MARGU-911960 format. One record per residue (C-alpha): residue in one letter; x, y, z. Coordinates in steps of 0.1 Angstrom, whole numbers, plus 5000, padded with zeros to 4 digits. Last residue first. Example, Ala and Ser with C-alpha at 12.3 -4.5 7.8 and 13.67 -1.06 7.14 Angstrom:
2
s513749895071/a512349555078/
***
This chain:
136
t494952275058/t491652345039/p491352015020/d490151825052/k488851485045/n489751395081/v491751085072/v493351225040/q494051575053/y495551445086/g497851205067/f499051495044/y499951735072/g498252065079/a496451955110/t498451705130/p497651335130/s500951265112/y501150925095/c501551025058/l503851315065/n505851105089/q506250815065/v507351035036/f509851235058/a511250905072/m511550765036/l513551065025/d515751055055/k516550685050/l517250765013/e519751035023/q521350795049/a521750515023/t523550765001/a522150884968/d524350814937/p521550644917/a519050914926/a516050744941/y512750834925/v510150714950/t506550654940/v503750604965/s500250494957/a497250484979/t493850324970/s490450334985/s487750084975/r483950084976/v480949844979/v482849524972/k480349234973/q479748934994/y476948684990/t473948555009/i471148374989/g467748385005/n466148574976/i468848844980/t471148855010/e474049105011/t477349095028/a479449405025/v483149445015/t485249755017/p488249744995/l491749865005/k494249894977/v497849964985/k500350064958/m504150084962/t506550214935/h510350234935/i512050404906/v515850384904/p516850724891/d518550794857/g522250884859/h523450624834/k520650494812/k517550274815/p517650294853/f516150004873/i512449984879/m511349854913/n507849734920/l505649654950/q501949584950/i499849554982/r496349414981/i493449395007/y491349114993/g487749204985/e488049144947/i489048784956/l485748734975/d486348485004/v487048765029/i490048885050/k492548745025/y495548985029/a497148994995/f500649054981/d501649134945/a505349164934/v505549364902/g508549264879/n506349184849/r504248944871/v504848824906/g502048654925/f499748664955/v502448634981/s500748635015/f500048955034/t500148905072/r498249175092/a499849305124/v497149445145/p497349795158/t495649895191/a493750205180/l493350035146/g495350155116/d496749825104/n500249695110/v502049535081/q503549185079/l504749085045/a505048725032/a508248615015/q509148634978/a511748374966/p515048524956/m515648624920/
***
């Protein structure tokens, strides 16, 4: 297995900033990456990537991605300052790729997923999440 490399992923700011996620570990086939924005390990932004190969002929290759975004606050009690996670949001994407799917079919699939997640247009998944709008 080749060595894991750091990932660079843009955030959602008006002027996006490329965040570098360092390899945090690999266990049971799951590659774990972390962006260490704070000292508190629970406050790291985490990305987990996994690929499960088919158990029998014709089964799909299953790709999973999980992103966890904690919000950390600094609190002072009795003169001691510490950080704590006040909430976390998580996204998970699972792709079931047919073993005989072409590269173009899989590129189209990923483009649809990306565009649905990113779209600022009412009625699309990304809009519903960001605007907390279940009516569209």
